[in-house]
Biopython code that builds the backbone (N, CA, C, O; Angstrom):
import numpy as np
from Bio.PDB.StructureBuilder import StructureBuilder

atoms = [
    (1, "MET", "N", (104.886, -32.091, 49.636)),
    (1, "MET", "CA", (104.607, -32.243, 48.210)),
    (1, "MET", "C", (106.124, -33.048, 47.613)),
    (1, "MET", "O", (107.252, -32.810, 48.044)),
    (2, "ASN", "N", (105.851, -33.807, 46.776)),
    (2, "ASN", "CA", (106.660, -34.528, 46.073)),
    (2, "ASN", "C", (107.438, -33.796, 45.213)),
    (2, "ASN", "O", (106.744, -32.992, 44.590)),
    (3, "LYS", "N", (108.973, -33.738, 44.841)),
    (3, "LYS", "CA", (109.421, -33.119, 43.814)),
    (3, "LYS", "C", (109.097, -32.766, 42.630)),
    (3, "LYS", "O", (109.120, -31.719, 41.982)),
    (4, "ASP", "N", (108.610, -34.448, 42.363)),
    (4, "ASP", "CA", (108.029, -34.564, 40.802)),
    (4, "ASP", "C", (106.629, -33.797, 40.732)),
    (4, "ASP", "O", (106.420, -33.468, 39.565)),
    (5, "ASP", "N", (105.892, -33.513, 41.347)),
    (5, "ASP", "CA", (104.654, -33.112, 41.325)),
    (5, "ASP", "C", (104.846, -31.173, 41.504)),
    (5, "ASP", "O", (103.825, -30.485, 41.513)),
    (6, "MET", "N", (106.087, -30.592, 41.618)),
    (6, "MET", "CA", (105.967, -29.118, 41.170)),
    (6, "MET", "C", (107.094, -28.743, 40.288)),
    (6, "MET", "O", (107.984, -29.520, 39.943)),
    (7, "GLU", "N", (106.987, -27.374, 39.913)),
    (7, "GLU", "CA", (108.094, -27.023, 39.175)),
    (7, "GLU", "C", (107.963, -25.339, 39.546)),
    (7, "GLU", "O", (107.041, -24.689, 40.036)),
    (8, "ILE", "N", (109.170, -25.006, 39.129)),
    (8, "ILE", "CA", (109.573, -23.583, 39.542)),
    (8, "ILE", "C", (109.165, -22.505, 38.596)),
    (8, "ILE", "O", (109.738, -22.667, 37.519)),
    (9, "VAL", "N", (108.444, -21.545, 38.608)),
    (9, "VAL", "CA", (108.026, -20.549, 37.721)),
    (9, "VAL", "C", (108.577, -19.445, 37.733)),
    (9, "VAL", "O", (108.399, -18.821, 38.779)),
    (10, "ALA", "N", (109.429, -18.758, 36.662)),
    (10, "ALA", "CA", (109.999, -17.466, 37.078)),
    (10, "ALA", "C", (108.870, -16.635, 35.917)),
    (10, "ALA", "O", (108.950, -16.531, 34.693)),
    (11, "GLU", "N", (107.949, -16.183, 36.779)),
    (11, "GLU", "CA", (106.840, -15.140, 35.885)),
    (11, "GLU", "C", (107.828, -13.791, 35.769)),
    (11, "GLU", "O", (108.689, -13.481, 36.592)),
    (12, "VAL", "N", (107.514, -13.117, 34.631)),
    (12, "VAL", "CA", (107.716, -11.969, 33.749)),
    (12, "VAL", "C", (106.913, -10.681, 34.325)),
    (12, "VAL", "O", (105.868, -10.256, 33.832)),
    (13, "THR", "N", (107.630, -10.088, 35.544)),
    (13, "THR", "CA", (106.543, -9.127, 36.147)),
    (13, "THR", "C", (106.737, -7.747, 35.411)),
    (13, "THR", "O", (105.828, -6.918, 35.390)),
    (14, "GLY", "N", (108.007, -7.525, 34.784)),
    (14, "GLY", "CA", (108.014, -6.178, 33.906)),
    (14, "GLY", "C", (109.180, -6.796, 32.757)),
    (14, "GLY", "O", (109.975, -7.725, 32.901)),
    (15, "ALA", "N", (108.930, -5.844, 31.501)),
    (15, "ALA", "CA", (109.843, -6.246, 30.430)),
    (15, "ALA", "C", (109.862, -4.425, 29.545)),
    (15, "ALA", "O", (108.853, -3.887, 29.090)),
    (16, "HIS", "N", (110.724, -4.058, 29.531)),
    (16, "HIS", "CA", (110.842, -3.107, 28.995)),
    (16, "HIS", "C", (111.853, -2.717, 28.027)),
    (16, "HIS", "O", (113.022, -2.610, 28.398)),
    (17, "HIS", "N", (111.504, -2.484, 26.775)),
    (17, "HIS", "CA", (112.206, -2.512, 25.305)),
    (17, "HIS", "C", (113.287, -3.759, 25.035)),
    (17, "HIS", "O", (114.402, -3.577, 24.546)),
    (18, "CYS", "N", (112.755, -5.063, 25.444)),
    (18, "CYS", "CA", (113.530, -6.170, 25.613)),
    (18, "CYS", "C", (113.727, -6.536, 24.135)),
    (18, "CYS", "O", (112.794, -6.488, 23.334)),
    (19, "ALA", "N", (114.792, -6.849, 23.849)),
    (19, "ALA", "CA", (115.238, -7.254, 22.147)),
    (19, "ALA", "C", (115.039, -8.793, 21.914)),
    (19, "ALA", "O", (115.407, -9.331, 20.870)),
    (20, "ASN", "N", (114.392, -9.523, 23.019)),
    (20, "ASN", "CA", (114.251, -10.680, 22.637)),
    (20, "ASN", "C", (112.326, -10.918, 22.645)),
    (20, "ASN", "O", (111.670, -11.956, 22.555)),
    (21, "PHE", "N", (111.837, -9.321, 22.808)),
    (21, "PHE", "CA", (110.367, -9.404, 22.888)),
    (21, "PHE", "C", (109.597, -10.188, 24.089)),
    (21, "PHE", "O", (108.470, -10.680, 24.031)),
    (22, "ILE", "N", (110.447, -10.180, 25.134)),
    (22, "ILE", "CA", (109.922, -10.745, 26.297)),
    (22, "ILE", "C", (108.667, -9.825, 26.901)),
    (22, "ILE", "O", (108.902, -8.649, 27.178)),
    (23, "ARG", "N", (107.496, -10.310, 27.077)),
    (23, "ARG", "CA", (106.575, -9.079, 27.551)),
    (23, "ARG", "C", (106.258, -9.777, 29.030)),
    (23, "ARG", "O", (106.575, -10.915, 29.374)),
    (24, "ALA", "N", (105.491, -8.704, 29.864)),
    (24, "ALA", "CA", (105.057, -9.220, 31.308)),
    (24, "ALA", "C", (104.120, -10.212, 31.049)),
    (24, "ALA", "O", (103.498, -10.416, 30.007)),
    (25, "GLY", "N", (104.075, -10.963, 32.383)),
    (25, "GLY", "CA", (103.100, -11.856, 32.164)),
    (25, "GLY", "C", (103.595, -13.768, 31.450)),
    (25, "GLY", "O", (102.914, -14.789, 31.369)),
    (26, "GLN", "N", (104.783, -13.528, 31.143)),
    (26, "GLN", "CA", (105.159, -14.854, 30.311)),
    (26, "GLN", "C", (105.832, -15.440, 31.256)),
    (26, "GLN", "O", (105.987, -14.727, 32.247)),
    (27, "THR", "N", (106.421, -16.787, 31.329)),
    (27, "THR", "CA", (106.997, -17.351, 32.168)),
    (27, "THR", "C", (107.660, -18.499, 31.550)),
    (27, "THR", "O", (107.227, -19.171, 30.614)),
    (28, "PHE", "N", (109.031, -18.683, 32.339)),
    (28, "PHE", "CA", (110.035, -19.756, 32.102)),
    (28, "PHE", "C", (109.683, -20.700, 32.996)),
    (28, "PHE", "O", (109.234, -20.248, 34.049)),
    (29, "VAL", "N", (109.745, -21.807, 32.909)),
    (29, "VAL", "CA", (109.023, -23.027, 33.880)),
    (29, "VAL", "C", (110.438, -23.962, 33.909)),
    (29, "VAL", "O", (110.956, -24.321, 32.852)),
    (30, "PHE", "N", (110.864, -24.227, 34.894)),
    (30, "PHE", "CA", (111.788, -25.187, 35.103)),
    (30, "PHE", "C", (111.275, -26.007, 36.373)),
    (30, "PHE", "O", (110.528, -25.636, 37.278)),
    (31, "SER", "N", (112.017, -27.457, 36.127)),
    (31, "SER", "CA", (111.859, -28.646, 37.159)),
    (31, "SER", "C", (112.734, -27.900, 38.501)),
    (31, "SER", "O", (113.432, -26.886, 38.493)),
    (32, "PRO", "N", (112.416, -28.762, 39.538)),
    (32, "PRO", "CA", (113.114, -28.798, 40.958)),
    (32, "PRO", "C", (114.333, -28.801, 40.536)),
    (32, "PRO", "O", (115.163, -28.097, 41.111)),
    (33, "ASP", "N", (114.662, -29.541, 39.518)),
    (33, "ASP", "CA", (116.324, -29.506, 39.211)),
    (33, "ASP", "C", (117.017, -28.988, 38.450)),
    (33, "ASP", "O", (118.096, -29.391, 38.015)),
    (34, "GLY", "N", (116.119, -27.459, 38.074)),
    (34, "GLY", "CA", (116.682, -26.559, 37.312)),
    (34, "GLY", "C", (116.720, -26.793, 35.942)),
    (34, "GLY", "O", (117.368, -25.977, 35.287)),
    (35, "LEU", "N", (116.204, -27.673, 35.371)),
    (35, "LEU", "CA", (115.870, -28.128, 33.755)),
    (35, "LEU", "C", (114.541, -27.176, 33.028)),
    (35, "LEU", "O", (113.371, -27.248, 33.406)),
    (36, "LEU", "N", (114.984, -26.406, 32.053)),
    (36, "LEU", "CA", (113.977, -25.504, 31.731)),
    (36, "LEU", "C", (113.148, -26.257, 30.969)),
    (36, "LEU", "O", (113.686, -27.000, 30.149)),
    (37, "ASP", "N", (111.832, -26.242, 31.053)),
    (37, "ASP", "CA", (110.665, -26.985, 30.411)),
    (37, "ASP", "C", (110.443, -25.950, 29.027)),
    (37, "ASP", "O", (109.757, -24.932, 29.121)),
    (38, "THR", "N", (110.898, -26.224, 28.160)),
    (38, "THR", "CA", (110.517, -25.303, 26.644)),
    (38, "THR", "C", (109.053, -25.462, 26.357)),
    (38, "THR", "O", (108.490, -24.612, 25.668)),
    (39, "SER", "N", (108.266, -26.699, 26.933)),
    (39, "SER", "CA", (107.079, -26.961, 26.037)),
    (39, "SER", "C", (105.813, -26.122, 27.257)),
    (39, "SER", "O", (104.630, -25.880, 27.015)),
    (40, "ALA", "N", (106.585, -25.835, 28.550)),
    (40, "ALA", "CA", (105.813, -25.542, 29.686)),
    (40, "ALA", "C", (105.556, -23.638, 29.365)),
    (40, "ALA", "O", (104.594, -22.886, 29.214)),
    (41, "SER", "N", (106.876, -23.543, 29.386)),
    (41, "SER", "CA", (107.327, -21.909, 28.844)),
    (41, "SER", "C", (106.622, -21.021, 28.065)),
    (41, "SER", "O", (106.188, -21.419, 26.984)),
    (42, "THR", "N", (106.464, -20.077, 28.362)),
    (42, "THR", "CA", (105.503, -19.156, 27.356)),
    (42, "THR", "C", (106.529, -17.773, 26.830)),
    (42, "THR", "O", (106.120, -16.999, 25.964)),
    (43, "ALA", "N", (107.579, -17.646, 27.338)),
    (43, "ALA", "CA", (108.656, -16.689, 27.248)),
    (43, "ALA", "C", (109.733, -17.138, 26.283)),
    (43, "ALA", "O", (110.306, -18.216, 26.435)),
    (44, "PRO", "N", (109.994, -16.341, 25.329)),
    (44, "PRO", "CA", (111.141, -16.415, 24.337)),
    (44, "PRO", "C", (112.513, -17.018, 24.834)),
    (44, "PRO", "O", (112.644, -16.648, 26.000)),
    (45, "LEU", "N", (113.161, -17.481, 24.602)),
    (45, "LEU", "CA", (114.459, -18.019, 25.301)),
    (45, "LEU", "C", (115.602, -16.847, 25.165)),
    (45, "LEU", "O", (116.137, -16.347, 24.175)),
    (46, "CYS", "N", (115.709, -16.686, 26.163)),
    (46, "CYS", "CA", (116.981, -15.335, 26.413)),
    (46, "CYS", "C", (117.670, -15.988, 27.669)),
    (46, "CYS", "O", (117.252, -16.200, 28.807)),
    (47, "LEU", "N", (118.888, -16.231, 27.047)),
    (47, "LEU", "CA", (119.947, -16.680, 28.017)),
    (47, "LEU", "C", (120.404, -15.389, 29.034)),
    (47, "LEU", "O", (120.989, -15.560, 30.103)),
    (48, "GLY", "N", (120.034, -14.119, 28.502)),
    (48, "GLY", "CA", (120.398, -13.079, 29.755)),
    (48, "GLY", "C", (119.931, -13.154, 31.264)),
    (48, "GLY", "O", (120.598, -13.003, 32.287)),
    (49, "VAL", "N", (118.319, -13.489, 31.066)),
    (49, "VAL", "CA", (117.660, -13.865, 32.149)),
    (49, "VAL", "C", (118.045, -15.131, 32.772)),
    (49, "VAL", "O", (118.334, -15.247, 33.963)),
    (50, "ILE", "N", (118.034, -16.254, 31.745)),
    (50, "ILE", "CA", (118.353, -17.481, 32.429)),
    (50, "ILE", "C", (119.019, -17.486, 33.100)),
    (50, "ILE", "O", (118.745, -17.806, 34.257)),
    (51, "ALA", "N", (120.701, -16.999, 32.568)),
    (51, "ALA", "CA", (121.596, -17.306, 33.293)),
    (51, "ALA", "C", (121.587, -16.551, 35.042)),
    (51, "ALA", "O", (121.942, -17.089, 36.090)),
    (52, "LYS", "N", (121.163, -15.461, 34.868)),
    (52, "LYS", "CA", (120.594, -14.860, 36.457)),
    (52, "LYS", "C", (120.065, -15.652, 37.207)),
    (52, "LYS", "O", (120.312, -15.647, 38.413)),
    (53, "LEU", "N", (119.156, -16.569, 36.596)),
    (53, "LEU", "CA", (118.358, -17.318, 37.762)),
    (53, "LEU", "C", (119.154, -18.748, 38.023)),
    (53, "LEU", "O", (118.566, -19.504, 38.797)),
    (54, "GLN", "N", (120.112, -19.108, 37.611)),
    (54, "GLN", "CA", (121.005, -20.302, 38.222)),
    (54, "GLN", "C", (121.204, -20.087, 39.207)),
    (54, "GLN", "O", (120.667, -20.976, 39.869)),
    (55, "PRO", "N", (121.851, -19.171, 40.044)),
    (55, "PRO", "CA", (122.125, -19.389, 41.525)),
    (55, "PRO", "C", (120.571, -19.100, 42.179)),
    (55, "PRO", "O", (120.563, -18.872, 43.389)),
    (56, "ALA", "N", (119.698, -19.096, 41.707)),
    (56, "ALA", "CA", (118.492, -19.175, 42.503)),
    (56, "ALA", "C", (117.674, -20.739, 42.511)),
    (56, "ALA", "O", (116.990, -21.353, 43.330)),
    (57, "LEU", "N", (118.133, -20.967, 41.213)),
    (57, "LEU", "CA", (117.888, -22.692, 41.009)),
    (57, "LEU", "C", (118.466, -23.253, 42.013)),
    (57, "LEU", "O", (117.956, -23.515, 43.102)),
    (58, "LEU", "N", (119.691, -23.473, 41.614)),
    (58, "LEU", "CA", (121.033, -24.261, 42.509)),
    (58, "LEU", "C", (120.057, -24.039, 44.298)),
    (58, "LEU", "O", (119.631, -24.960, 44.996)),
    (59, "LEU", "N", (119.962, -22.476, 44.597)),
    (59, "LEU", "CA", (119.656, -22.468, 46.116)),
    (59, "LEU", "C", (118.087, -23.282, 46.285)),
    (59, "LEU", "O", (117.740, -23.777, 47.357)),
    (60, "ALA", "N", (117.289, -23.314, 45.119)),
    (60, "ALA", "CA", (115.851, -24.204, 45.028)),
    (60, "ALA", "C", (116.390, -25.772, 45.926)),
    (60, "ALA", "O", (115.950, -26.184, 46.999)),
    (61, "GLN", "N", (117.464, -26.396, 45.048)),
    (61, "GLN", "CA", (117.642, -27.710, 45.341)),
    (61, "GLN", "C", (118.485, -27.534, 46.415)),
    (61, "GLN", "O", (118.921, -28.640, 46.735)),
    (62, "ASP", "N", (118.878, -26.743, 47.056)),
    (62, "ASP", "CA", (119.649, -27.035, 48.651)),
    (62, "ASP", "C", (118.232, -26.624, 49.242)),
    (62, "ASP", "O", (117.663, -27.370, 50.039)),
    (63, "ARG", "N", (117.826, -25.742, 48.942)),
    (63, "ARG", "CA", (116.382, -25.832, 50.067)),
    (63, "ARG", "C", (115.518, -26.898, 49.896)),
    (63, "ARG", "O", (114.778, -26.843, 50.878)),
    (64, "LEU", "N", (115.232, -27.715, 49.298)),
    (64, "LEU", "CA", (114.473, -28.822, 48.916)),
    (64, "LEU", "C", (114.928, -29.553, 49.433)),
    (64, "LEU", "O", (114.186, -30.127, 50.230)),
    (65, "GLU", "N", (116.295, -30.014, 49.375)),
    (65, "GLU", "CA", (117.226, -31.164, 50.372)),
    (65, "GLU", "C", (117.249, -30.927, 51.573)),
    (65, "GLU", "O", (117.755, -31.776, 52.306)),
    (66, "ALA", "N", (116.722, -29.732, 52.131)),
    (66, "ALA", "CA", (117.165, -29.618, 53.587)),
    (66, "ALA", "C", (115.278, -29.712, 53.894)),
    (66, "ALA", "O", (114.849, -29.526, 55.032)),
    (67, "GLY", "N", (114.500, -29.964, 52.926)),
    (67, "GLY", "CA", (113.164, -30.043, 53.510)),
    (67, "GLY", "C", (112.426, -28.847, 53.792)),
    (67, "GLY", "O", (111.622, -28.686, 54.711)),
    (68, "LEU", "N", (112.852, -27.845, 52.725)),
    (68, "LEU", "CA", (112.222, -26.443, 53.248)),
    (68, "LEU", "C", (111.835, -26.071, 51.695)),
    (68, "LEU", "O", (112.257, -26.574, 50.654)),
    (69, "HIS", "N", (110.792, -24.913, 51.924)),
    (69, "HIS", "CA", (109.928, -24.583, 50.479)),
    (69, "HIS", "C", (111.043, -24.064, 49.719)),
    (69, "HIS", "O", (111.701, -23.217, 50.322)),
    (70, "PRO", "N", (111.461, -24.382, 48.434)),
    (70, "PRO", "CA", (112.422, -24.217, 47.728)),
    (70, "PRO", "C", (112.672, -22.911, 47.118)),
    (70, "PRO", "O", (113.673, -22.654, 46.449)),
    (71, "ILE", "N", (111.474, -21.889, 47.445)),
    (71, "ILE", "CA", (111.831, -20.644, 46.885)),
    (71, "ILE", "C", (111.997, -20.054, 48.329)),
    (71, "ILE", "O", (111.377, -20.283, 49.367)),
    (72, "SER", "N", (113.409, -18.927, 47.943)),
    (72, "SER", "CA", (113.517, -18.269, 49.212)),
    (72, "SER", "C", (112.633, -17.091, 49.512)),
    (72, "SER", "O", (112.394, -16.234, 48.661)),
    (73, "PRO", "N", (112.166, -17.060, 50.701)),
    (73, "PRO", "CA", (111.317, -15.393, 50.738)),
    (73, "PRO", "C", (111.948, -14.129, 50.425)),
    (73, "PRO", "O", (111.258, -13.165, 50.094)),
    (74, "ARG", "N", (113.618, -14.040, 50.532)),
    (74, "ARG", "CA", (114.367, -12.927, 50.339)),
    (74, "ARG", "C", (114.849, -12.831, 49.038)),
    (74, "ARG", "O", (114.800, -11.772, 48.412)),
    (75, "PHE", "N", (115.429, -14.122, 48.471)),
    (75, "PHE", "CA", (116.018, -14.409, 46.921)),
    (75, "PHE", "C", (115.298, -14.722, 46.122)),
    (75, "PHE", "O", (115.580, -15.750, 45.507)),
    (76, "ASN", "N", (114.125, -14.032, 45.791)),
    (76, "ASN", "CA", (113.103, -14.494, 44.907)),
    (76, "ASN", "C", (112.696, -13.661, 43.473)),
    (76, "ASN", "O", (112.077, -14.208, 42.560)),
    (77, "THR", "N", (113.187, -12.130, 43.434)),
    (77, "THR", "CA", (113.253, -11.719, 42.139)),
    (77, "THR", "C", (114.441, -11.343, 41.491)),
    (77, "THR", "O", (115.406, -11.015, 42.182)),
    (78, "PHE", "N", (114.508, -11.343, 40.349)),
    (78, "PHE", "CA", (115.555, -10.953, 39.450)),
    (78, "PHE", "C", (115.403, -10.157, 38.416)),
    (78, "PHE", "O", (114.247, -9.806, 38.178)),
    (79, "ASP", "N", (116.607, -9.608, 37.439)),
    (79, "ASP", "CA", (116.718, -8.860, 36.137)),
    (79, "ASP", "C", (117.206, -9.781, 35.372)),
    (79, "ASP", "O", (117.383, -10.950, 35.715)),
    (80, "CYS", "N", (117.443, -9.317, 34.315)),
    (80, "CYS", "CA", (118.357, -9.837, 33.025)),
    (80, "CYS", "C", (119.769, -8.905, 33.481)),
    (80, "CYS", "O", (119.947, -7.967, 34.258)),
    (81, "PHE", "N", (120.776, -9.811, 32.428)),
    (81, "PHE", "CA", (121.908, -9.195, 32.139)),
    (81, "PHE", "C", (121.994, -7.772, 31.746)),
    (81, "PHE", "O", (122.824, -7.022, 32.259)),
    (82, "ASP", "N", (121.031, -7.332, 30.716)),
    (82, "ASP", "CA", (121.115, -6.378, 30.022)),
    (82, "ASP", "C", (121.208, -5.103, 30.863)),
    (82, "ASP", "O", (120.652, -5.173, 31.959)),
    (83, "THR", "N", (121.868, -3.842, 30.519)),
    (83, "THR", "CA", (121.850, -2.772, 31.686)),
    (83, "THR", "C", (120.749, -2.013, 31.467)),
    (83, "THR", "O", (120.615, -1.128, 32.311)),
    (84, "GLY", "N", (119.814, -2.057, 30.524)),
    (84, "GLY", "CA", (118.578, -0.915, 30.410)),
    (84, "GLY", "C", (119.137, -0.013, 29.680)),
    (84, "GLY", "O", (120.323, 0.314, 29.635)),
    (85, "ILE", "N", (117.858, 0.552, 28.858)),
    (85, "ILE", "CA", (117.751, 1.566, 27.795)),
    (85, "ILE", "C", (118.639, 2.627, 28.230)),
    (85, "ILE", "O", (119.592, 3.166, 27.668)),
    (86, "ASP", "N", (118.129, 2.788, 29.302)),
    (86, "ASP", "CA", (118.820, 4.444, 30.327)),
    (86, "ASP", "C", (120.509, 4.151, 30.531)),
    (86, "ASP", "O", (121.277, 4.993, 30.996)),
    (87, "HIS", "N", (120.840, 3.031, 30.167)),
    (87, "HIS", "CA", (122.210, 2.882, 30.630)),
    (87, "HIS", "C", (123.126, 2.438, 29.384)),
    (87, "HIS", "O", (124.257, 1.998, 29.590)),
    (88, "GLY", "N", (122.599, 2.566, 28.073)),
    (88, "GLY", "CA", (123.149, 1.823, 26.823)),
    (88, "GLY", "C", (122.772, 0.905, 26.553)),
    (88, "GLY", "O", (123.408, 0.393, 25.632)),
    (89, "GLY", "N", (121.758, 0.199, 27.004)),
    (89, "GLY", "CA", (121.347, -1.486, 26.828)),
    (89, "GLY", "C", (120.551, -1.311, 25.860)),
    (89, "GLY", "O", (120.594, -0.250, 25.237)),
    (90, "THR", "N", (119.738, -2.220, 25.556)),
    (90, "THR", "CA", (118.562, -2.051, 24.690)),
    (90, "THR", "C", (117.205, -2.429, 25.516)),
    (90, "THR", "O", (116.129, -2.522, 24.926)),
    (91, "GLY", "N", (117.326, -2.636, 26.892)),
    (91, "GLY", "CA", (116.114, -3.079, 27.684)),
    (91, "GLY", "C", (116.214, -3.813, 29.128)),
    (91, "GLY", "O", (117.165, -4.174, 29.822)),
    (92, "LYS", "N", (115.260, -3.851, 29.223)),
    (92, "LYS", "CA", (115.496, -4.865, 30.801)),
    (92, "LYS", "C", (114.050, -5.648, 30.887)),
    (92, "LYS", "O", (113.094, -5.248, 30.223)),
    (93, "VAL", "N", (113.970, -6.667, 31.656)),
    (93, "VAL", "CA", (113.184, -7.638, 32.185)),
    (93, "VAL", "C", (113.146, -8.424, 33.650)),
    (93, "VAL", "O", (114.032, -9.224, 33.949)),
    (94, "PHE", "N", (112.357, -8.208, 34.277)),
    (94, "PHE", "CA", (112.615, -8.679, 35.320)),
    (94, "PHE", "C", (111.534, -9.552, 35.631)),
    (94, "PHE", "O", (110.436, -9.260, 35.158)),
    (95, "VAL", "N", (111.659, -10.741, 36.457)),
    (95, "VAL", "CA", (111.023, -11.735, 37.046)),
    (95, "VAL", "C", (110.946, -12.079, 38.322)),
    (95, "VAL", "O", (111.907, -11.645, 38.957)),
    (96, "LYS", "N", (110.040, -12.801, 39.075)),
    (96, "LYS", "CA", (110.038, -13.405, 40.191)),
    (96, "LYS", "C", (109.511, -14.937, 40.161)),
    (96, "LYS", "O", (108.547, -15.405, 39.555)),
    (97, "LEU", "N", (110.503, -15.601, 41.054)),
    (97, "LEU", "CA", (110.250, -17.271, 41.440)),
    (97, "LEU", "C", (109.099, -17.356, 42.204)),
    (97, "LEU", "O", (108.691, -16.611, 43.095)),
    (98, "ARG", "N", (108.579, -18.483, 41.678)),
    (98, "ARG", "CA", (107.325, -18.854, 42.650)),
    (98, "ARG", "C", (107.132, -20.511, 42.348)),
    (98, "ARG", "O", (107.358, -20.937, 41.216)),
    (99, "LEU", "N", (106.802, -21.200, 43.176)),
    (99, "LEU", "CA", (106.509, -22.984, 42.892)),
    (99, "LEU", "C", (104.889, -23.260, 42.980)),
    (99, "LEU", "O", (103.979, -23.030, 43.776)),
    (100, "ARG", "N", (105.048, -23.838, 41.799)),
    (100, "ARG", "CA", (103.773, -24.307, 41.065)),
    (100, "ARG", "C", (103.613, -25.771, 41.517)),
    (100, "ARG", "O", (104.550, -26.559, 41.640)),
    (101, "ASP", "N", (102.090, -26.089, 41.790)),
    (101, "ASP", "CA", (101.884, -27.699, 41.937)),
    (101, "ASP", "C", (101.612, -27.875, 40.350)),
    (101, "ASP", "O", (100.814, -27.071, 39.868)),
    (102, "LYS", "N", (102.217, -28.890, 39.438)),
    (102, "LYS", "CA", (102.025, -29.355, 38.388)),
    (102, "LYS", "C", (100.614, -29.572, 38.407)),
    (102, "LYS", "O", (99.877, -28.770, 37.833)),
    (103, "LYS", "N", (100.087, -30.719, 39.094)),
    (103, "LYS", "CA", (98.701, -31.087, 39.065)),
    (103, "LYS", "C", (97.884, -29.996, 39.070)),
    (103, "LYS", "O", (97.034, -29.973, 38.180)),
    (104, "THR", "N", (97.920, -29.025, 39.891)),
    (104, "THR", "CA", (96.137, -28.259, 40.233)),
    (104, "THR", "C", (96.744, -26.804, 39.486)),
    (104, "THR", "O", (95.870, -26.018, 39.120)),
    (105, "GLY", "N", (98.086, -26.435, 39.258)),
    (105, "GLY", "CA", (98.383, -25.460, 38.820)),
    (105, "GLY", "C", (98.588, -24.102, 39.428)),
    (105, "GLY", "O", (98.864, -22.997, 38.961)),
    (106, "SER", "N", (98.298, -24.686, 40.930)),
    (106, "SER", "CA", (98.204, -23.860, 41.940)),
    (106, "SER", "C", (99.614, -23.195, 42.342)),
    (106, "SER", "O", (100.685, -23.751, 42.100)),
    (107, "PHE", "N", (99.518, -22.106, 42.900)),
    (107, "PHE", "CA", (100.969, -21.412, 43.297)),
    (107, "PHE", "C", (101.042, -22.294, 44.871)),
    (107, "PHE", "O", (100.048, -22.773, 45.416)),
    (108, "VAL", "N", (102.285, -22.357, 45.351)),
    (108, "VAL", "CA", (102.421, -23.216, 46.753)),
    (108, "VAL", "C", (103.394, -22.130, 47.273)),
    (108, "VAL", "O", (104.558, -21.989, 46.898)),
    (109, "GLU", "N", (102.597, -21.216, 48.398)),
    (109, "GLU", "CA", (102.988, -20.461, 49.086)),
    (109, "GLU", "C", (104.207, -20.968, 50.316)),
    (109, "GLU", "O", (103.997, -22.156, 50.561)),
    (110, "PRO", "N", (105.172, -20.529, 50.990)),
    (110, "PRO", "CA", (105.688, -21.163, 52.089)),
    (110, "PRO", "C", (104.974, -20.947, 53.042)),
    (110, "PRO", "O", (104.128, -20.073, 52.847)),
    (111, "THR", "N", (104.989, -21.557, 54.322)),
    (111, "THR", "CA", (104.094, -21.926, 55.330)),
    (111, "THR", "C", (104.966, -20.971, 56.578)),
    (111, "THR", "O", (106.102, -21.340, 56.877)),
    (112, "PRO", "N", (104.555, -20.142, 57.042)),
    (112, "PRO", "CA", (105.179, -19.330, 57.953)),
    (112, "PRO", "C", (105.813, -20.144, 58.927)),
    (112, "PRO", "O", (106.440, -19.627, 59.851)),
]
sb = StructureBuilder()
sb.init_structure("model")
sb.init_model(0)
sb.init_chain("A")
sb.init_seg("    ")
for serial, (resi, resn, name, xyz) in enumerate(atoms, 1):
    if name == "N":
        sb.init_residue(resn, " ", resi, " ")
    sb.init_atom(name, np.array(xyz, "f"), 0.0, 1.0, " ", f" {name:<3s}", serial, name[0])
structure = sb.get_structure()
């Protein structure tokens, strides 16, 4: 698959008391180069969760250069920087990274 035909999707798998009103099912969409596509994203902008994704986006670039599926099978779920309401914060958001074909909208799973 051509790099220009794919996008990295961070789907919100859980959100509890989020101060930015992020909800489960919303997405942050990135180019394989790690650029946020605000027109394709459905979640409100939140630096607390996007900053936590930066290492994974760098890893995805490295994996692509090595000819691998860009999403690591072991390093693909993340939470935001907020400590959570039970630890004095305001809430918590969880996301899972997946690769999506831009043309078909289908997710591309790694081959074993």
